[in-house]
Residue frames as qw, qx, qy, qz and C-alpha x, y, z in Angstrom:
[[0.707, 0.255, 0.417, 0.511, 90.23, 94.08, 113.87],
 [0.022, -0.772, 0.083, 0.629, 91.95, 97.12, 112.36],
 [0.655, 0.447, 0.489, 0.364, 91.65, 97.62, 108.60],
 [0.088, -0.626, 0.163, 0.757, 93.44, 100.34, 106.65],
 [0.613, 0.585, 0.504, 0.167, 92.06, 101.24, 103.22],
 [0.146, -0.569, 0.277, 0.760, 93.99, 103.28, 100.65],
 [0.657, 0.604, 0.450, 0.020, 93.39, 104.09, 97.01],
 [0.465, 0.876, 0.026, 0.125, 94.89, 105.56, 93.85],
 [0.701, -0.485, 0.255, 0.457, 98.54, 104.75, 94.34],
 [0.546, 0.836, -0.025, -0.057, 99.32, 105.44, 90.66],
 [0.866, 0.231, -0.151, 0.418, 102.74, 103.74, 90.90],
 [0.116, 0.706, -0.283, 0.639, 103.89, 106.39, 93.33],
 [0.633, -0.285, -0.625, 0.357, 105.16, 105.06, 96.64],
 [0.239, -0.803, 0.028, -0.545, 104.30, 107.23, 99.62],
 [0.407, 0.261, -0.717, 0.502, 106.77, 106.91, 102.48],
 [0.384, -0.287, 0.377, -0.793, 104.19, 108.00, 105.02],
 [0.877, -0.075, -0.245, -0.406, 102.26, 104.78, 104.37],
 [0.740, 0.140, -0.592, 0.287, 105.23, 102.64, 105.40],
 [0.075, 0.307, -0.531, 0.786, 105.78, 104.80, 108.48],
 [0.630, -0.239, 0.117, -0.730, 102.16, 104.45, 109.53],
 [0.913, -0.013, -0.360, -0.193, 102.15, 100.68, 109.05],
 [0.557, 0.250, -0.626, 0.486, 105.34, 100.34, 111.04],
 [0.066, -0.247, 0.488, -0.835, 103.91, 102.29, 113.99],
 [0.632, -0.040, 0.226, -0.740, 100.40, 100.85, 114.04],
 [0.343, -0.011, 0.939, -0.034, 98.86, 97.38, 114.27],
 [0.581, 0.338, -0.191, -0.715, 96.97, 96.83, 111.02],
 [0.647, -0.019, 0.755, -0.110, 95.37, 93.42, 110.50],
 [0.583, 0.473, 0.608, 0.259, 94.27, 93.99, 106.91],
 [0.047, -0.485, 0.221, 0.845, 95.24, 96.45, 104.19],
 [0.535, 0.588, 0.606, 0.019, 92.79, 97.16, 101.38],
 [0.156, -0.321, 0.359, 0.862, 93.70, 98.91, 98.11],
 [0.484, 0.602, 0.517, -0.368, 90.75, 100.30, 96.17],
 [0.690, 0.589, 0.363, 0.211, 92.36, 100.37, 92.73],
 [0.379, 0.887, -0.150, 0.216, 94.72, 102.31, 90.49],
 [0.803, -0.458, 0.172, 0.340, 97.78, 100.61, 91.88],
 [0.546, -0.047, 0.382, 0.744, 99.60, 101.69, 88.71],
 [0.252, 0.715, 0.025, -0.652, 99.36, 104.57, 86.27],
 [0.779, 0.555, -0.164, -0.243, 98.89, 102.51, 83.07],
 [0.889, 0.138, -0.268, 0.344, 101.80, 100.44, 84.38],
 [0.424, 0.406, -0.796, -0.151, 104.54, 99.54, 84.94],
 [0.871, -0.234, -0.346, -0.259, 103.46, 96.04, 85.87],
 [0.630, 0.148, -0.583, 0.492, 106.69, 95.48, 87.80],
 [0.137, -0.424, 0.331, -0.832, 105.55, 98.05, 90.33],
 [0.770, -0.351, -0.201, -0.493, 102.69, 95.83, 91.51],
 [0.889, -0.141, -0.393, 0.190, 104.82, 93.00, 92.92],
 [0.434, 0.274, -0.378, 0.771, 107.46, 95.38, 94.27],
 [0.295, -0.437, 0.126, -0.841, 104.91, 97.57, 96.09],
 [0.832, -0.342, -0.186, -0.396, 102.84, 94.71, 97.48],
 [0.809, 0.023, -0.465, 0.358, 105.93, 92.85, 98.67],
 [0.183, 0.321, -0.390, 0.843, 106.97, 95.88, 100.71],
 [0.541, -0.386, 0.035, -0.747, 103.50, 96.18, 102.22],
 [0.880, -0.164, -0.426, -0.133, 103.46, 92.47, 103.12],
 [0.482, 0.200, -0.592, 0.614, 106.26, 93.13, 105.61],
 [0.144, -0.198, 0.370, -0.896, 103.82, 95.10, 107.75],
 [0.672, 0.036, 0.324, -0.665, 100.55, 93.15, 107.54],
 [0.376, -0.089, 0.917, 0.102, 99.60, 89.57, 106.84],
 [0.395, 0.551, 0.734, 0.042, 96.49, 90.26, 104.75],
 [0.041, 0.408, -0.228, -0.883, 96.42, 92.55, 101.70],
 [0.450, 0.529, 0.719, 0.024, 93.37, 92.74, 99.45],
 [0.029, -0.451, 0.253, 0.855, 93.37, 94.75, 96.23],
 [0.591, 0.611, 0.526, -0.012, 91.33, 95.49, 93.12],
 [0.431, 0.124, 0.345, 0.825, 92.37, 97.20, 89.88],
 [0.158, 0.671, 0.259, -0.676, 91.23, 100.68, 88.93],
 [0.625, 0.740, 0.220, -0.116, 90.45, 102.25, 85.59],
 [0.214, 0.874, -0.428, -0.085, 94.12, 103.22, 85.09],
 [0.511, -0.402, 0.759, 0.042, 95.37, 99.68, 85.67],
 [0.445, 0.319, -0.700, -0.459, 96.04, 97.44, 82.65],
 [0.889, -0.133, -0.227, -0.375, 94.21, 94.10, 82.62],
 [0.737, 0.199, -0.583, 0.280, 97.39, 92.30, 83.66],
 [0.119, -0.518, 0.485, -0.695, 97.43, 94.05, 87.05],
 [0.833, -0.284, 0.111, -0.461, 94.89, 91.57, 88.45],
 [0.935, 0.152, -0.293, 0.132, 97.20, 88.71, 87.48],
 [0.394, 0.481, -0.480, 0.619, 100.16, 90.46, 89.09],
 [0.477, -0.491, 0.335, -0.647, 98.20, 90.93, 92.31],
 [0.964, -0.124, -0.023, -0.235, 97.35, 87.22, 92.35],
 [0.829, 0.297, -0.334, 0.337, 101.02, 86.37, 91.81],
 [0.101, 0.592, -0.425, 0.677, 102.07, 88.59, 94.72],
 [0.183, -0.067, -0.818, 0.541, 101.60, 88.37, 98.48],
 [0.367, 0.129, 0.242, -0.889, 98.15, 89.96, 98.12],
 [0.334, 0.378, 0.863, -0.032, 94.67, 88.69, 97.24],
 [0.107, -0.031, -0.395, -0.912, 92.88, 90.07, 94.18],
 [0.286, 0.370, 0.716, -0.518, 89.23, 90.73, 95.04],
 [0.332, 0.324, -0.318, -0.827, 88.23, 91.77, 91.52],
 [0.675, 0.050, -0.518, -0.523, 85.13, 89.77, 90.64],
 [0.533, -0.020, -0.817, 0.221, 85.48, 87.76, 93.85],
 [0.612, -0.701, -0.064, -0.361, 84.07, 87.35, 97.33],
 [0.437, 0.360, -0.661, 0.493, 86.78, 87.29, 99.99],
 [0.711, -0.624, -0.224, -0.234, 85.95, 85.88, 103.42],
 [0.441, 0.338, -0.565, 0.610, 88.24, 86.67, 106.35],
 [0.093, -0.146, -0.726, 0.666, 87.10, 85.93, 109.88],
 [0.175, 0.626, 0.659, -0.379, 83.94, 88.04, 110.43],
 [0.162, 0.615, -0.194, -0.747, 84.50, 90.12, 107.27],
 [0.623, 0.376, 0.646, 0.230, 83.01, 89.38, 103.83],
 [0.007, -0.589, 0.243, 0.771, 84.30, 91.54, 100.97],
 [0.647, 0.577, 0.494, 0.071, 82.52, 91.76, 97.63],
 [0.290, -0.581, 0.298, 0.699, 85.03, 93.18, 95.16],
 [0.625, 0.575, 0.439, 0.292, 84.91, 94.68, 91.71],
 [0.364, -0.463, 0.147, 0.795, 87.37, 97.12, 90.16],
 [0.262, 0.356, 0.549, 0.710, 87.44, 99.37, 87.12],
 [0.081, 0.401, 0.306, -0.860, 85.09, 102.30, 86.65],
 [0.452, 0.746, 0.467, -0.148, 82.21, 103.79, 84.75],
 [0.603, 0.555, 0.209, 0.534, 83.21, 105.76, 81.60],
 [0.330, -0.706, -0.031, 0.626, 85.54, 108.76, 81.95],
 [0.427, 0.877, -0.049, -0.216, 86.64, 111.41, 79.44],
 [0.146, -0.757, 0.610, 0.183, 90.12, 109.86, 79.37],
 [0.857, 0.333, -0.329, -0.216, 89.55, 106.49, 77.64],
 [0.227, -0.582, 0.752, -0.210, 91.37, 104.50, 80.31],
 [0.355, 0.181, -0.891, -0.217, 91.80, 100.71, 80.10],
 [0.067, -0.160, -0.921, 0.348, 89.58, 99.74, 83.04],
 [0.396, 0.165, 0.140, -0.893, 86.42, 101.60, 82.01],
 [0.031, 0.266, 0.931, 0.247, 83.14, 99.94, 81.14],
 [0.321, -0.398, -0.312, -0.801, 79.60, 101.08, 80.47],
 [0.412, -0.295, 0.475, -0.719, 77.21, 101.29, 83.40],
 [0.899, -0.007, -0.105, -0.425, 75.17, 98.26, 82.34],
 [0.767, 0.265, -0.547, 0.203, 78.25, 96.05, 82.21],
 [0.099, 0.385, -0.612, 0.683, 79.46, 97.42, 85.53],
 [0.636, -0.234, 0.265, -0.686, 76.10, 96.84, 87.22],
 [0.941, 0.066, -0.222, -0.247, 75.73, 93.29, 85.89],
 [0.611, 0.360, -0.606, 0.360, 79.31, 92.43, 86.85],
 [0.105, -0.337, 0.601, -0.717, 78.97, 93.66, 90.43],
 [0.772, -0.128, 0.097, -0.616, 75.53, 92.06, 90.75],
 [0.862, 0.176, -0.472, -0.046, 77.01, 88.72, 89.71],
 [0.340, 0.305, -0.683, 0.570, 79.56, 89.02, 92.53],
 [0.389, -0.246, 0.406, -0.789, 76.89, 90.01, 95.06],
 [0.857, -0.015, -0.080, -0.509, 74.62, 87.15, 94.07],
 [0.670, 0.286, -0.677, 0.102, 77.40, 84.58, 94.39],
 [0.350, -0.110, -0.749, 0.551, 77.21, 84.88, 98.20],
 [0.271, -0.726, -0.536, -0.336, 73.81, 85.78, 99.62],
 [0.158, 0.420, -0.336, 0.828, 74.37, 88.96, 101.61],
 [0.612, -0.502, -0.017, -0.611, 71.29, 88.54, 103.78],
 [0.937, -0.232, -0.254, 0.053, 72.55, 85.20, 105.09],
 [0.581, 0.290, -0.346, 0.677, 75.99, 86.71, 105.67],
 [0.137, -0.514, 0.197, -0.824, 74.47, 89.40, 107.87],
 [0.775, -0.441, -0.246, -0.381, 72.44, 86.93, 109.95],
 [0.424, -0.605, 0.601, -0.306, 73.47, 85.73, 113.38],
 [0.861, 0.137, -0.484, -0.078, 74.96, 82.23, 113.57],
 [0.856, -0.486, -0.070, 0.162, 76.69, 80.06, 116.13],
 [0.728, 0.064, 0.028, 0.683, 80.07, 81.05, 114.71],
 [0.166, 0.218, 0.046, 0.961, 79.17, 84.71, 114.20],
 [0.093, -0.568, -0.746, 0.335, 76.56, 85.69, 116.81],
 [0.078, 0.690, 0.137, -0.706, 76.49, 89.27, 115.54],
 [0.704, 0.683, 0.194, -0.020, 76.53, 88.30, 111.88],
 [0.687, -0.063, 0.246, 0.680, 79.38, 89.31, 109.59],
 [0.021, 0.738, -0.043, -0.673, 80.52, 92.72, 108.36],
 [0.670, 0.498, 0.480, 0.270, 79.82, 93.16, 104.64],
 [0.154, -0.665, 0.229, 0.694, 82.09, 95.40, 102.56],
 [0.685, 0.665, 0.276, 0.113, 81.54, 96.39, 98.95],
 [0.448, -0.536, 0.330, 0.635, 85.00, 97.16, 97.58],
 [0.586, 0.710, 0.343, 0.188, 84.92, 99.22, 94.39],
 [0.457, -0.012, 0.110, 0.883, 87.19, 101.63, 92.62],
 [0.080, -0.455, -0.347, -0.816, 84.37, 103.84, 91.39],
 [0.093, 0.147, 0.609, -0.773, 82.41, 105.73, 94.04],
 [0.175, 0.593, 0.786, 0.002, 78.61, 105.80, 93.98],
 [0.130, 0.503, 0.350, 0.779, 76.93, 108.59, 92.04],
 [0.285, -0.715, -0.173, -0.615, 75.71, 111.75, 93.79],
 [0.744, -0.581, -0.236, 0.230, 77.72, 111.44, 96.99],
 [0.203, -0.927, 0.279, 0.146, 80.54, 113.41, 98.55],
 [0.686, -0.325, 0.576, 0.303, 82.85, 110.62, 97.40],
 [0.608, 0.373, 0.554, 0.429, 82.31, 111.30, 93.68],
 [0.123, 0.968, 0.188, -0.115, 82.46, 115.10, 93.62],
 [0.676, 0.276, 0.053, 0.681, 85.20, 116.65, 91.49],
 [0.320, -0.260, -0.200, 0.889, 86.74, 120.04, 92.26],
 [0.119, -0.164, -0.339, -0.919, 84.30, 121.84, 89.93],
 [0.451, 0.007, 0.461, -0.764, 81.41, 120.40, 91.95],
 [0.729, 0.158, -0.407, -0.527, 80.05, 117.89, 89.43],
 [0.720, -0.245, 0.608, -0.226, 79.23, 114.34, 90.52],
 [0.510, 0.532, -0.583, -0.343, 80.97, 111.82, 88.27],
 [0.361, -0.262, 0.873, -0.199, 80.58, 108.54, 90.14],
 [0.168, -0.008, -0.913, -0.371, 78.86, 105.38, 89.07],
 [0.656, -0.138, -0.040, -0.741, 75.10, 105.01, 88.90],
 [0.796, 0.017, -0.592, -0.122, 75.64, 101.24, 88.95],
 [0.376, 0.093, -0.709, 0.590, 77.59, 101.26, 92.21],
 [0.311, -0.117, 0.319, -0.888, 74.87, 103.37, 93.78],
 [0.767, -0.050, -0.302, -0.564, 72.16, 100.99, 92.55],
 [0.684, 0.045, -0.708, 0.168, 74.03, 98.01, 93.98],
 [0.119, 0.103, -0.613, 0.774, 74.38, 99.74, 97.36],
 [0.513, -0.078, 0.112, -0.848, 70.69, 100.61, 97.44],
 [0.805, 0.020, -0.447, -0.389, 69.74, 97.07, 96.46],
 [0.784, -0.004, -0.585, 0.206, 72.08, 95.06, 98.73],
 [0.429, -0.839, 0.069, -0.327, 72.83, 97.45, 101.63],
 [0.762, 0.085, -0.439, 0.468, 76.40, 96.43, 102.55],
 [0.511, -0.731, -0.258, 0.371, 77.73, 97.83, 105.81],
 [0.248, -0.708, 0.252, 0.611, 80.56, 99.68, 104.06],
 [0.734, 0.630, 0.157, 0.200, 81.55, 100.77, 100.58],
 [0.472, -0.617, 0.298, 0.556, 85.28, 101.39, 100.25],
 [0.633, 0.692, 0.286, 0.196, 86.08, 103.25, 97.04],
 [0.450, -0.436, 0.198, 0.754, 88.46, 105.74, 95.44],
 [0.478, 0.530, 0.549, 0.434, 88.90, 107.05, 91.87],
 [0.074, 0.905, 0.154, 0.389, 88.12, 110.72, 92.52],
 [0.616, 0.144, -0.401, 0.663, 91.40, 111.96, 93.95],
 [0.011, 0.323, -0.221, 0.920, 90.11, 115.20, 95.48],
 [0.623, -0.409, -0.272, -0.608, 86.97, 113.64, 97.00],
 [0.316, 0.047, -0.823, 0.469, 88.34, 112.44, 100.37],
 [0.469, -0.247, 0.079, -0.844, 85.08, 112.07, 102.26],
 [0.118, 0.181, 0.947, -0.239, 82.54, 110.03, 104.13],
 [0.483, -0.036, -0.196, -0.853, 78.91, 109.79, 103.11],
 [0.403, 0.090, 0.851, -0.325, 75.90, 107.54, 103.64],
 [0.479, -0.018, -0.549, -0.685, 73.43, 105.80, 101.36],
 [0.795, -0.405, -0.325, -0.314, 70.69, 104.53, 103.64],
 [0.750, -0.637, 0.178, -0.009, 72.67, 102.49, 106.22],
 [0.877, 0.192, 0.047, 0.439, 75.81, 102.05, 104.11],
 [0.301, -0.834, 0.169, 0.431, 78.89, 104.09, 105.00],
 [0.722, 0.633, 0.044, 0.276, 80.78, 105.34, 101.93],
 [0.484, -0.763, 0.221, 0.367, 84.49, 106.08, 102.38],
 [0.709, 0.614, -0.001, 0.346, 86.90, 107.52, 99.82],
 [0.626, -0.602, -0.004, 0.495, 90.36, 108.28, 101.29],
 [0.257, 0.923, -0.173, -0.227, 91.49, 110.18, 98.18],
 [0.730, 0.559, -0.353, 0.171, 94.74, 109.75, 96.30],
 [0.853, -0.320, -0.226, 0.344, 97.50, 108.07, 98.33],
 [0.530, 0.237, -0.116, 0.806, 100.05, 110.82, 97.73],
 [0.236, -0.700, -0.082, -0.669, 97.69, 113.25, 99.50],
 [0.157, 0.366, -0.710, 0.580, 98.60, 111.37, 102.65],
 [0.573, -0.174, 0.407, -0.690, 95.42, 109.81, 104.05],
 [0.283, -0.033, -0.943, -0.174, 93.89, 106.40, 104.56],
 [0.665, -0.386, -0.131, -0.626, 90.61, 105.11, 105.93],
 [0.071, 0.216, -0.895, 0.384, 90.92, 103.29, 109.26],
 [0.724, -0.285, -0.337, -0.530, 88.11, 100.82, 110.02],
 [0.042, -0.285, 0.829, -0.480, 88.05, 99.51, 113.59],
 [0.731, -0.209, -0.443, -0.475, 85.77, 96.54, 114.28],
 [0.305, -0.422, 0.708, -0.477, 85.25, 95.15, 117.77],
 [0.046, -0.016, 0.998, -0.032, 84.06, 91.70, 118.87],
 [0.329, 0.504, 0.669, -0.436, 80.42, 92.85, 118.80],
 [0.424, 0.451, 0.575, 0.535, 80.75, 94.10, 115.19],
 [0.024, -0.931, -0.168, 0.323, 80.66, 97.74, 116.20],
 [0.666, 0.362, 0.234, 0.608, 82.39, 99.68, 113.44],
 [0.152, -0.871, -0.020, 0.467, 84.28, 102.97, 113.77],
 [0.677, 0.458, 0.290, 0.497, 85.49, 104.60, 110.56],
 [0.177, -0.906, 0.033, 0.383, 87.92, 107.52, 110.51],
 [0.635, 0.703, -0.173, 0.269, 90.48, 109.09, 108.22],
 [0.703, -0.595, 0.118, 0.371, 94.06, 108.87, 109.43],
 [0.268, 0.893, -0.346, -0.102, 97.07, 110.84, 108.31],
 [0.972, 0.079, -0.039, 0.219, 99.76, 108.52, 107.02],
 [0.204, 0.825, -0.395, 0.349, 103.00, 109.51, 108.63]]
């Protein structure tokens, strides 16, 4: 299975994304939030409809710059909204929660760390991750677990702003340390295109879409996972 993850669209279509999807076989497209830039809501359906021409499965969450109605617009489109949900697709289980920890900008999708932690924990506890990882007749190698967030975990390469400060979420980090998903796909910090690790969890932030990169996750039949950045062109 080939999964492409992007983030921080901010209502700005990037032609390189369409070119990449046209040239490559992508089974699932994941959007880690900030589909819009405080709107317009019409962009959501228009953008997702274009993407649906290239891949059959699109999964998205809102970011801190997305109005509350964006989740509804995702649900009304050709995509699946993973915000506050567990999405199961073949041997993949995605635990999704959008928005972010507080920022200096008073954006609509912010929440305090306690609320963020409790909200993500509720999602994680709705589908026992240890049982998901276990071998079964249907999935002899277990299933791949993905934590899909907009906010990156605190004190990683994925949350470092240009000045060097770490501004990610303590809650997201706590959840990763507690539940140990295989991957955390995030965004939010535009300049922090990077990979990192927390214990055995791979953290991937592809940066802002207009910078021209996505995260390609390749999963084989034995659940071996290869994660790389790809230039969208």
